[in-house]
C-alpha positions in Angstrom: -20.8 -23.6 -18.2 -19.5 -27.6 -18.8 -17.5 -28.1 -22.1 -20.0 -31.0 -22.5 -23.2 -29.0 -22.8 -21.2 -26.5 -24.9 -20.5 -29.2 -27.4 -23.9 -30.8 -26.7 -25.9 -27.8 -28.0 -23.4 -27.1 -31.0 -24.1 -31.3 -31.5 -28.0 -30.6 -31.6 -27.6 -27.7 -33.9 -25.8 -30.1 -36.3 -28.2 -31.8 -38.8 -26.2 -34.2 -40.0 -24.9 -35.5 -36.3 -26.3 -39.0 -34.9 -25.2 -41.5 -32.2 -22.0 -42.0 -33.1 -21.1 -38.5 -32.3 -23.4 -38.3 -29.0 -21.9 -41.6 -27.8 -18.3 -40.2 -28.4 -18.9 -37.1 -26.6 -20.3 -38.7 -23.5 -17.3 -40.9 -23.6 -15.3 -37.8 -23.1 -16.9 -37.2 -19.6 -16.6 -39.7 -17.1 -19.2 -38.2 -14.8 -21.6 -37.9 -17.4 -20.6 -42.0 -18.9 -21.3 -43.3 -15.1 -25.1 -41.1 -15.2 -25.7 -43.0 -18.6 -24.9 -45.9 -17.2 -26.9 -45.8 -14.0 -30.0 -44.7 -15.7 -29.7 -47.5 -18.2 -29.2 -50.2 -15.4 -32.1 -48.9 -13.6 -35.2 -50.9 -13.6 -37.0 -48.4 -15.7 -35.1 -49.7 -18.9 -32.9 -53.0 -18.0 -34.7 -56.3 -17.1 -31.6 -58.3 -17.4 -29.2 -59.9 -15.2 -26.1 -58.5 -16.5 -24.5 -54.9 -16.5 -24.9 -53.3 -20.0 -21.9 -51.3 -21.9 -22.0 -47.4 -22.5 -23.1 -48.3 -26.0 -25.9 -50.8 -25.2 -27.3 -47.9 -22.6 -27.1 -45.8 -25.5 -29.3 -47.6 -27.6 -31.4 -48.6 -24.8 -32.1 -45.3 -23.7 -32.6 -43.6 -27.2 -31.1 -40.3 -28.5 -34.1 -38.5 -27.3 -33.7 -39.6 -23.4 -29.8 -38.9 -23.7 -29.9 -35.8 -24.6 -32.1 -34.7 -21.6 -30.0 -36.6 -19.3 -26.9 -34.7 -20.4 -28.3 -31.5 -20.2 -30.4 -31.7 -17.0 -27.2 -33.0 -15.2 -24.9 -30.3 -16.6 -27.3 -28.0 -15.3 -27.7 -29.3 -12.5 -24.3 -29.7 -11.5 -23.2 -26.0 -12.3 -26.0 -24.4 -10.8 -26.1 -26.7 -7.5 -22.8 -25.2 -6.9 -24.2 -21.8 -6.7 -23.3 -19.7 -3.5 -26.1 -20.2 -0.9 -27.8 -23.1 -2.9 -26.9 -25.8 -0.1 -28.5 -23.9 2.6 -32.1 -23.0 0.4 -34.9 -25.4 0.0 -34.4 -25.3 -3.9 -37.2 -28.1 -4.5 -39.8 -26.0 -5.8 -37.1 -24.5 -8.1 -36.1 -27.2 -9.9 -39.5 -28.7 -10.3 -40.4 -25.6 -11.6 -37.7 -25.3 -13.5 -38.2 -29.4 -14.9 -41.7 -28.5 -15.7 -40.8 -25.8 -17.9 -38.0 -27.8 -19.4 -40.4 -30.8 -20.4 -42.9 -28.6 -21.3 -41.0 -26.8 -23.3 -39.7 -29.5 -25.4 -43.1 -30.9 -25.8 -44.2 -27.6 -27.4 -41.2 -27.8 -29.6 -42.7 -30.5 -30.8 -46.2 -29.7 -30.8 -44.5 -26.7 -33.0 -42.4 -28.2 -35.3 -39.7 -26.6 -33.9 -36.1 -28.3 -35.0 -34.3 -28.0 -32.1 -36.5 -29.5 -28.9 -33.7 -30.1 -26.7 -32.8 -26.5 -27.3 -36.0 -26.0 -25.8 -35.6 -28.3 -23.0 -32.8 -26.1 -21.8 -34.0 -22.8 -22.2 -36.9 -24.0 -20.3 -34.8 -25.9 -17.7 -32.7 -22.5 -17.4 -35.4 -19.5 -17.8 -35.0 -19.1 -13.9 -32.0 -19.2 -13.2 -31.2 -15.7 -12.8 -33.1 -16.2 -9.8 -30.3 -17.9 -8.2 -28.0 -15.6 -9.5 -29.3 -12.8 -7.4 -29.6 -15.4 -4.5 -26.0 -15.6 -4.7 -24.9 -12.1 -5.0 -27.5 -11.0 -2.9 -28.6 -13.4 -0.4 -30.3 -10.8 2.6 -31.7 -8.7 0.3 -33.7 -11.9 -1.8 -33.5 -14.5 0.4 -37.2 -14.1 0.9 -38.7 -13.2 -2.4 -36.6 -16.4 -3.8 -39.3 -18.0 -2.5 -42.0 -15.9 -4.0 -44.2 -16.2 -6.5 -42.7 -15.3 -10.2 -44.3 -13.1 -11.9 -44.5 -9.5 -12.9 -44.9 -8.0 -9.3 -41.6 -10.2 -8.5 -39.3 -8.0 -11.4 -40.7 -5.1 -10.0 -39.8 -5.4 -6.7 -36.3 -7.3 -8.2 -35.7 -3.8 -10.2 -36.6 -1.6 -7.0 -34.4 -3.3 -4.6 -31.6 -5.0 -6.9 -31.8 -2.4 -9.7 -31.8 -6.0 -11.7 -34.7 -8.1 -12.7 -34.1 -12.2 -12.7 -35.0 -12.4 -16.1 -32.2 -10.0 -16.7 -29.7 -11.7 -14.5 -30.4 -15.4 -16.3 -29.5 -13.5 -19.7 -26.8 -11.9 -18.9 -25.5 -15.3 -17.2 -26.0 -17.1 -20.7 -25.0 -14.4 -23.1 -21.3 -15.0 -21.2 -21.6 -18.4 -22.9 -21.5 -16.9 -26.6 -24.0 -19.6 -28.1 -24.8 -19.0 -31.3 -28.8 -19.1 -30.2 -31.8 -17.4 -28.9 -31.2 -18.9 -25.7 -30.6 -15.5 -23.8 -33.4 -13.6 -25.6 -35.9 -16.4 -24.5 -34.3 -16.2 -20.7 -35.2 -12.5 -21.0 -38.3 -12.3 -22.7 -40.0 -14.7 -20.4 -42.5 -12.0 -18.4 -42.7 -10.2 -21.2 -45.9 -8.5 -22.4 -47.2 -11.1 -24.8 -48.6 -8.1 -27.0 -45.2 -7.5 -27.2 -43.9 -11.0 -28.9 -45.9 -11.4 -31.7 -43.2 -11.4 -34.4 -40.6 -12.5 -32.0 -38.7 -15.8 -32.2 -40.4 -19.3 -31.9 -38.1 -19.9 -28.8 -38.9 -17.1 -26.7 -42.5 -17.5 -27.5 -42.3 -21.6 -26.5 -41.0 -20.5 -23.1 -42.8 -18.0 -22.2 -45.6 -20.2 -22.8 -44.2 -22.7 -21.1 -43.8 -20.7 -18.2 -47.6 -19.6 -17.8 -48.6 -23.0 -18.2 -46.0 -24.4 -15.3 -46.5 -21.3 -12.7 -50.0 -19.7 -14.0 -52.1 -22.3 -15.2 -55.2 -20.2 -13.2 -54.1 -17.4 -15.7 -56.6 -19.2 -18.5 -56.9 -15.7 -20.9 -52.3 -15.3 -20.8 -52.3 -18.6 -21.5 -55.2 -18.7 -24.2 -53.4 -15.4 -25.8 -49.8 -17.3 -25.6 -51.3 -20.5 -27.1 -52.7 -18.5 -30.0 -49.2 -16.9 -30.5 -47.2 -20.2 -30.9 -50.6 -21.7 -33.3 -51.4 -24.0 -30.8 -55.1 -24.7 -30.0 -56.1 -25.0 -25.9 -57.0 -28.8 -26.3 -54.0 -29.6 -27.4 -52.2 -27.9 -24.4 -54.4 -30.1 -21.9 -52.9 -33.2 -23.6 -49.3 -31.9 -23.0 -49.8 -30.9 -19.3 -51.1 -34.3 -18.5 -48.1 -35.8 -19.8 -45.5 -33.3 -18.6 -46.3 -34.2 -14.8 -45.4 -37.9 -15.5 -42.7 -37.1 -17.0 -40.9 -34.7 -15.0 -41.4 -37.1 -12.0 -39.5 -40.2 -14.3 -36.9 -37.1 -14.7 -36.1 -36.2 -11.1 -35.6 -40.1 -10.2 -33.4 -40.4 -13.2 -31.5 -37.7 -12.5 -31.4 -38.3 -8.4 -33.5 -34.7 -7.6 -35.8 -35.4 -4.2 -39.0 -33.2 -5.6 -40.6 -34.8 -2.5 -43.2 -32.0 -1.0 -42.2 -29.2 -3.1 -46.1 -28.7 -3.7 -46.8 -28.3 -0.1 -44.1 -25.5 -0.1 -45.8 -21.7 0.5 -45.1 -19.4 -2.5 -46.2 -15.8 -1.1 -46.4 -12.9 -2.8 -42.5 -10.9 -3.9 -42.3 -8.2 -0.7 -40.6 -5.3 -1.3 -39.8 -3.0 1.6 -41.2 0.7 2.5 -39.3 3.3 0.4 -36.7 4.9 2.7 -37.2 8.8 3.0 -34.0 10.2 0.4 -33.2 12.2 3.5 -32.8 9.7 5.6 -30.9 7.3 3.8 -28.3 10.1 2.7 -27.7 10.7 6.4 -27.3 7.5 7.0 -24.8 6.5 4.3 -22.8 9.8 5.4 -22.6 8.4 8.8 -21.5 5.0 7.5 -19.4 6.6 5.2 -17.6 8.6 8.3 -17.2 5.5 10.5 -15.6 3.7 7.2 -13.1 6.3 6.8 -12.1 6.7 10.0 -11.4 2.9 10.6 -10.0 3.3 7.5 -7.5 5.9 8.5 -6.6 3.8 11.8 -5.6 0.7 9.3 -3.5 3.4 7.3 -1.9 4.8 10.2 -0.8 1.2 11.4 1.1 0.6 8.6 4.9 0.3 8.9 6.9 1.4 6.4 5.5 2.9 3.0 5.1 -0.5 1.5 3.1 -1.7 3.4 0.8 1.6 3.7 0.3 1.8 -0.4 -0.7 -2.4 0.1 -3.1 -1.4 2.7 -5.3 0.9 0.0 -5.1 -0.7 -2.9 -6.6 -3.9 -0.4 -9.0 -1.3 1.1 -10.2 -0.1 -1.9 -10.7 -3.0 -3.7 -12.6 -4.1 -0.7 -15.1 -1.1 0.4 -15.7 -0.1 -3.6 -15.7 -3.4 -5.1 -12.8 -2.9 -7.2 -12.0 -6.2 -9.3 -8.2 -4.3 -9.1 -6.6 -1.7 -8.1 -3.0 0.1 -8.5 -1.3 3.2 -7.0 0.2 5.9 -9.2 2.5 8.8 -7.5 3.5 12.2 -8.8 7.3 11.8 -9.0 10.1 14.0 -7.0 9.8 16.6 -10.0 6.0 17.0 -10.3 5.8 16.4 -14.0 4.5 12.9 -14.1 2.6 9.9 -12.6 4.6 7.1 -12.0 3.8 3.5 -11.1 5.0 2.5 -7.1 6.0 -1.4 -6.1 3.4 -2.6 -4.4 0.6 -4.7 -4.9 0.4 -7.5 -7.6 1.0 -5.9 -10.8 4.2 -3.9 -9.2 5.9 -5.7 -12.2 4.2 -4.4 -14.8 4.1 -0.7 -13.3 7.5 -0.3 -12.7 8.5 1.1 -16.0 4.9 2.7 -16.5 4.5 6.8 -16.1 1.8 9.2 -17.2 3.1 12.6 -18.3 1.0 15.5 -16.6 1.4 18.3 -18.8 0.4 16.2 -21.7 -2.7 16.3 -20.5 -5.3 13.6 -21.1 -8.2 12.2 -18.5 -5.9 10.7 -16.0 -3.7 13.4 -15.9 -6.4 15.9 -15.5 -8.1 14.0 -12.5 -4.9 13.9 -10.6 -4.2 18.0 -11.5 -8.3 19.2 -10.6 -8.2 16.5 -7.9 -11.6 15.6 -9.2 -12.9 11.9 -9.8 -13.0 10.6 -13.3 -15.4 7.6 -14.4 -13.8 5.8 -17.8 -15.4 3.4 -20.2 -13.1 1.7 -22.5 -15.8 3.1 -25.3 -15.0 6.7 -24.6 -13.3 8.6 -27.5 -11.0 11.0 -25.8 -9.1 7.9 -24.0 -5.2 8.3 -24.7 -2.7 5.4 -25.5 -1.9 5.4 -21.4 -5.5 5.0 -20.8 -5.5 2.0 -22.8 -2.9 1.0 -21.3 -4.4 0.6 -18.0 -7.4 -1.0 -19.4 -5.1 -4.4 -20.7 -2.9 -3.9 -17.6 -6.2 -4.1 -14.7 -7.7 -6.4 -17.3 -10.9 -4.6 -17.1 -13.6 -2.5 -19.6 -14.0 0.6 -17.1 -11.9 2.4 -14.7 -12.5 4.6 -11.5 -9.6 7.0 -11.2 -9.4 8.7 -7.8 -7.2 11.5 -6.6 -5.1 11.2 -3.7 -5.1 14.7 -2.1 -4.3 16.3 0.6 -5.1 19.9 1.0 -3.9 21.9 -1.7 -1.4 18.9 -2.7 -1.9 16.1 -5.4 0.3 13.1 -4.4 -0.7 10.8 -7.2 -4.2 8.6 -7.8 -5.6 5.5 -7.5 -7.0 3.4 -10.1 -9.5 1.0 -10.0 -10.9 -1.5 -12.2 -14.7 -2.4 -12.3 -17.4 -3.4 -14.6 -19.2 -1.3 -17.0 -22.7 -1.4 -14.9 -20.8 -0.7 -11.8 -20.1 2.2 -12.7 -23.5 4.3 -11.8 -22.9 2.8 -7.8 -19.2 4.6 -8.0 -20.6 7.6 -9.3 -23.4 7.8 -6.5 -20.1 6.9 -4.2 -18.4 9.9 -4.8 -18.1 11.5 -1.9 -17.1 8.5 0.0 -14.4 8.0 -3.0 -13.3 11.3 -2.2 -13.4 11.2 2.0 -10.9 7.8 1.4 -8.8 9.4 -0.8 -7.8 12.4 1.0 -7.7 9.7 4.2 -5.1 7.8 1.8 -3.5 10.9 1.0 -2.8 12.4 4.7 -1.1 9.0 5.1 1.0 8.6 2.0 1.7 12.3 2.8 3.2 11.4 6.3 4.8 8.4 5.7 6.9 10.1 3.0 7.0 12.8 5.9 8.7 10.7 7.7 10.7 9.0 5.1 12.7 12.4 4.8 12.7 13.1 8.3 14.5 9.8 8.6 16.5 10.8 5.3 17.6 13.9 7.0 18.6 12.7 10.0 20.9 9.8 8.3 22.3 12.5 6.4 22.7 14.7 9.9 24.4 11.7 11.6 26.6 11.2 8.6 27.8 15.0 8.3 28.6 14.6 12.2 30.5 11.4 11.8 32.5 12.9 8.5 33.0 16.3 10.9 34.1 14.1 13.9 36.9 12.3 11.5 38.3 15.6 9.9 38.4 16.3 13.5 40.1 13.4 14.6 42.5 13.7 11.9 43.0 17.2 12.6 44.0 16.4 16.0 46.2 13.0 15.7 48.5 15.2 13.4 49.4 17.3 16.5 50.9 14.1 18.4 52.3 12.1 15.8 54.4 14.6 14.4 55.7 15.3 18.6 56.1 11.4 18.2 57.9 11.9 14.9 59.7 14.7 16.2 60.7 13.1 19.2 61.9 9.8 17.9 64.3 11.7 15.5 65.8 13.3 19.0 65.5 9.7 21.3 67.9 8.5 18.1 70.6 11.2 18.8 70.6 10.3 22.7 70.8 6.8 22.2 73.7 7.0 20.1 75.2 9.2 22.2 74.3 7.0 25.0 72.5 9.7 27.1 69.2 9.4 29.8 65.9 9.3 27.7 63.8 8.5 30.2 62.0 11.8 29.8 61.7 11.7 26.2 59.8 8.3 26.5 57.7 9.5 29.3 56.5 11.8 26.4 56.4 9.5 23.7 54.2 7.1 25.6 51.8 10.0 26.8 51.6 11.1 23.3 51.2 7.8 22.2 48.1 7.3 24.4 46.4 10.7 23.2 46.9 9.2 19.8 44.6 6.7 21.4 42.0 8.5 23.2 41.5 11.0 20.2 40.6 7.9 18.0 38.3 6.2 20.5 36.5 10.0 20.3 35.3 8.6 17.0 32.6 6.2 18.3 31.3 9.4 20.3 30.0 12.2 18.3 29.6 14.5 21.1 32.1 13.5 23.2 32.2 14.7 27.2 35.7 16.2 28.5 36.9 14.3 31.5 36.7 16.3 34.5 39.2 17.2 37.1 41.7 20.2 38.2 44.4 20.6 36.4 47.6 23.1 36.9 47.4 25.5 33.9 50.8 26.4 34.2 52.4 23.1 34.2 50.6 22.5 31.0 52.1 25.1 29.3 55.2 24.5 30.2 54.8 20.9 28.8 53.8 22.0 25.8 56.5 24.6 25.2 59.1 21.9 26.0 57.2 19.9 23.5 57.3 22.7 20.9 60.9 23.5 21.8 62.6 19.7 21.8 60.7 19.1 18.7 61.7 22.2 16.5 58.2 22.9 16.1 59.5 26.5 17.4 62.3 28.0 14.9 65.0 29.9 16.4 63.7 33.4 14.9 60.3 33.0 17.3 60.5 34.3 20.8 58.0 32.8 23.4 57.3 35.0 26.5 55.3 33.2 29.6 54.0 34.9 32.5 52.1 33.0 35.3 51.3 34.2 38.3 52.8 33.0 41.4 49.4 32.4 42.7 47.6 29.1 42.1 47.1 28.5 38.3 44.4 25.4 39.0 41.6 25.1 36.4 38.3 22.7 36.4 39.5 20.9 33.3 41.1 18.2 31.8 45.0 18.2 31.7 45.0 17.0 27.7 42.1 18.9 26.7 43.8 22.1 28.1 47.0 20.5 26.1 45.2 20.5 22.8 43.8 24.0 22.8 47.2 25.0 23.4 49.2 23.1 21.0 46.3 24.3 18.1 46.7 28.0 19.3 51.1 27.7 19.7 50.7 26.2 16.5 48.5 28.9 14.6 50.7 31.7 16.4 53.9 30.3 14.9 52.4 29.8 11.6 51.5 33.5 11.5 55.0 34.7 12.2 57.0 33.6 8.9 59.8 35.7 9.4 60.1 35.4 12.9 58.4 37.2 16.3 57.6 36.9 19.5 54.6 35.0 21.3 53.0 35.5 24.5 51.6 33.1 27.0 50.2 35.3 29.9 48.0 34.1 32.9 45.8 37.2 33.6 44.7 36.3 36.9 41.2 35.6 38.1 38.1 37.5 36.5 34.5 37.2 37.6 32.0 37.3 34.8 28.3 36.5 35.3 28.9 35.9 38.8 31.3 32.9 37.8 35.3 32.9 38.7 37.3 31.9 35.9 40.9 32.2 34.8 41.9 34.3 32.2 45.0 33.0 29.8 46.2 34.6 26.7 47.8 33.7 23.6 49.5 36.4 21.6 51.5 37.3 18.6 52.6 40.6 17.0 52.2 39.4 13.7 50.6 41.2 10.8 47.1 40.4 12.3 43.6 38.7 11.0 41.6 40.2 8.4 38.2 41.4 9.3 36.2 38.7 7.0 38.6 35.8 8.6 37.8 37.4 11.8 33.7 37.2 11.2 33.9 33.6 11.0 37.0 32.6 13.1 36.0 30.0 15.3 33.7 27.9 11.8 35.1 25.3 9.8 36.5 27.4 6.8 38.3 26.6 3.7 41.8 27.5 4.7 44.4 28.6 2.3 46.8 26.2 3.7 47.7 22.9 2.3 46.2 19.9 3.6 42.8 18.3 3.6 41.8 19.3 6.9 43.3 22.9 7.5 40.8 25.6 8.4 39.2 22.9 11.2 42.1 23.9 14.3 40.2 27.2 16.4 36.9 25.7 15.3 38.3 22.5 17.5 39.6 25.0 19.6 36.1 26.5 20.4 34.6 23.5 20.6 37.1 21.7 23.5 36.7 25.4 25.4 32.8 25.2 25.2 33.2 21.2 26.6 35.1 23.2 29.7 32.3 25.3 30.2 35.0 27.9 29.1 34.7 31.1 26.9 37.3 31.6 24.1 37.4 35.4 22.1 40.0 36.9 20.0 41.3 40.2 19.4 43.3 41.2 16.1 44.8 44.5 14.6 47.6 45.7 13.1 50.0 45.1 16.2 49.2 40.9 16.3 46.4 38.9 17.3 45.5 38.0 21.1 43.3 34.8 22.1 41.6 35.1 25.2 40.4 31.7 27.0 38.3 32.2 30.1 38.6 28.7 32.3 36.6 27.7 35.0 38.2 28.2 38.3 37.5 25.1 41.1 34.8 26.9 43.6 36.1 26.9 47.6 34.2 24.4 49.4 33.5 27.0 52.0 32.5 29.9 49.3 30.2 26.9 47.8 28.7 26.2 51.6 28.3 29.9 52.4 26.5 30.2 49.1 23.7 27.6 50.0 23.0 29.5 53.6 20.7 32.1 54.2 22.2 35.7 55.3 22.2 35.9 59.1 18.7 37.9 60.1 17.1 36.2 56.9 14.3 33.8 57.3 12.0 32.5 54.9 8.9 35.0 55.7 11.1 37.6 55.4 11.4 37.2 51.8 
């Protein structure tokens, strides 16, 4: 409501208020000042050539006309901005309202009612509820907005919209918090006359004004209403004659076009035939199914959990007419509902929590997976419910559980007006379906988040293991390099040739580089090629002997077959395998002993040819629990952060070469048996691809 009108009403209700106060009020409103000056300078009031000032205008117009202009202009400006007011013919509506206003003011003066301008405002607003219904439900109310204004119209409005225009108008005016019976006069302007006998004079005035302006042919009701107002019928006839002229004059001053308003057709109110309840329920169910399906697709298109939560709250506000909506999800322990970082209230909800174990209406809704409808005047409200009323700025809450199957994920809480609660209860099935869709989408998002976290943890662990493996393996060539540098220093001092040592140093430095480069590949692929196994064994033993890796009290015996020892393996990988096995064998013989490196020749396993290479020691053997977990990364009793990885790395390297490794251990010592694939002869491969003589495809 315009501030000038609210102040004017207070001014009118003050007995000692006069023209100076009225002039000061109008001077503060530029638009209203312009309107007053325009009317005062019109031909009806001004007959001189010069333009009059505001003070002169107020004097020439008079207090009564000024009050009428201010009231009328404020009301017309306010309600002409209602939705759909620009696309609807309002001539008949405003003529009826203006006529009722002028008539109510005249009746108030005839009854000696002290606040004639209040009666004028009541008459002007008595049908404003019709504008409110048109703005709220344009499709449903478009026809009945132009219908005859009688009890039948109220009945149709109640049946189709669950509210009459009298109730809607009174509700609007009550929101202005006026110290007046203005809202009551609007609410009861269709009330049966028998109930108004002891009512406030303003109520009776508006009821009679409405009958005289909208139902002039209902003589019996007019006579009865006049009796309630203590007025004679002949007085009313005089008033009716003067009202028409005043309405025309007021419309002219206000710039309202009422031409042709009396020619508009005023049909009786129309209500569509009642819908079969079964058919209506079926129609609602089908509509809800379509909406829920569409909502589910919308949720599925969201990228990320935050985007999904915002889509859920946005969809809920649209579908259920929530003024605001928030989501509370169960914390990881399932002991409380906590606010989520989504939507416009995320800062206030960041530290908000509802313990599930302590009860309460919201906790019960989440635990029992049933919707709850709360109003601010319920006696069982707890502090957390009262907090949510304040956070959402509403007087009623709809609490919708987000449940997927038997699992409750949290609740969606929407703020609504108290009068919306019955409609929300009727849509409980739709609310549940929406909650299930939202919960399913959330569960999928949470599962995806968990899978992503597990994948990240898996990759992290793989990199950690790869790092430990590289550190472990780099120690071998670094130790060799360190020892060879000592040998190199000794030979250089004696001026002996060092080309062999330099070659080995270069090889080991290259191997360090390859090992470090392999860190970027979690699943490195072994280099292909054919390697002479005997040559690699000799190279490794030479490294051990030269660098003093091999103590003098340990004897190493090698037995290689005279036949070719070629295997399908990369030389560096095979070297890495033998270094680890020999190093372990040396560590198994702290008091000295014997190590055997034996080529046992070819072996056929699963129709594949292998070379069997064995590394044995005559130490104390392995304990059964160690043997059981031999090729897995274990915590070793040796000193150092990366001990216990050697045999797991050996197993991985042999597997990468498509070979097989096994171990035998007892009191006589420990033997590692390695099967390495042998290159397949070309003639054998060709013969394997050809059918046997005499065989054909038909003979199979």
